[in-house]
N, C-alpha and C positions, 0 to 999 in steps of 0.2 A: 533394477535400476530407477533412480527417481523420475517423475515425468519434468520435463522442463516447462509445464505450464502450472501455471498457481493462479490465483485469487487474490484478492488486497480488498478491505472495505474498509471506510469510514463512517460508523456508525454514529448517526446526528442524533442531538439532544439539546434543546436549550444552548441554542447556538454554542455548543461544544462539540468536540468530536473525542470518539471511546477511543482512547490512544493504550496501546502495548509497549511499555518501556523492557527491552530483549535484556535483562539479566541473570537469568535464569540458565539457559543452556552453557556449555561446554562448545568450543571450537565452533561458535555460533557468527555465520558471516554478517550478523545486524547486531552482535556485543555491543551492548551499552545505548544501541539506538532507539530511539522512538517510530515507530509504525502503528500502518493498523491491524488489523486483524485478518486471518488468513493462511493459505498454506498451499500447498502439492495437491494438484489432482491425485485423485487413485485409479486405478484402472477401470475404464469404462465409463467414469462421472461425467457429465457435463459440466459447463462452468459453474450454471448455476445449484448445480448438485454438490460441486465443490464448495462452493461459495457457503451454502444452508449449514453443511457438514461442519466444516472450520469457524463458522462462528461458534455455532451451538458447541462444540467441543473447547473452545480457547473461553466463551464467555459467560456460557449458560443461555445464552438468548436464542430464540424460534425468530427468527426474521421475516416481517409481514407484509414490508414497504420496501424495494429496492432498487435501484437505477445504474443499469451497465453504464460505465462513462467513456472506457477509453480500453486499449488496449496500449499496455509498455513493454519494450523491449530492453533487457538489460543486457549487455555483452559486458565479460570483463575478463582480461589474460588469464586464464589459466582455472579461471571459474566456467567458462562457456557462456551458453546464451538462454535465459528464460523469457518465457512470454507471459507477463501477469495481465489477466483480466481484471479491472480498477472498477469497483463499485462504490456506491454509496449508499446507504439506507436510512429510514426515518420512522421505520416501524417496527417494532419487537415485542415479542412477550417473554415473560419467564423472568426469573432471579440471577441476576450476575455471581459469579462465582470466580474462586480464585484462577490464574491459569498459570498453568505449569511451565511455562516459556517466559513468564516476566510479571509485571506488576501490571495492572489494567488501572487506566486513569479519565476521568472525564476532566478534556483541556480544554477551553474555552480558544475558539477559533483564531484569536486577536494576540493571544499567546502561545502558537505554534513556533513563532520564529524563535523563540527563548529556548526551545527544544534542542536536543541532537538529533538530528534529521540528515538524514542521504541529502546532498546538493542535488540530484534530480527529484527528490521528494517534496522539496522546496516548489519545485516547477510544475508537478503538475497538482498540488496542493494548491499552487493560486489558480492553476484550471477549474478546478471543482468550486474554489469558492466565488469563482465568475461566472460558473454556471455556463462552461464553454459548453459548445457541440460535441457530439462523439469525438474523441481523438485518437490519433496514433502518435506515442512518442518513443522514440530511442533514444537510450540513454548507454554512451562507451563509457564504460570506469576503466582505470588504470590505479589497482589497487584500491583507497578510498577516495581518487582524487576523480570526479566527471571531466571528461578530456571531452565532451560532444553530447551535446542533445539536439536532436531533430524533431520537428513537430510537422505532424502528416505530410515527410518526406519529401519537406522544401530543402530547396539546395542551400538555402543561407540556414546554419545553424541558430537555435536559440543563443541568445547571448545568457550563457548563467550568471555572470556576473551582476544583470539588471534585475534578477529575479528577487522580489522580497514579500515573504510572505509576513 
């Protein structure tokens, strides 16, 4: 059984993030979306071990500097619940390689708004770019539609229509 725990990392260089355009896998919940790099925990892994393994497998890079930025809880009818440990990284070694899950591309932060992103990703990307303190974000989807976003357990949901990155 697949772990409900995942990592996602936005690697930074020259005011850009390394983005993964998910175009290669069949039956991919992220099909045609742009996301960071990461994946599911393997048995016995810590969040950092999963982060380092997934980044190395998907990009060829070995991270040398990273920050744990938040926890994102995703719920979706028919999909279940996933808990994602969200990271940014600004130090790495190695040579970029082709990714089996899609196409890697460095994208200027100012151009992220033009990409096919999940609605909830726009919320946490904005928090990352504002250098928000560690946060917990719950995102409830019905299909591809974001129905609720709650930041740090507050009673008032984040207004997704007001999120602009």
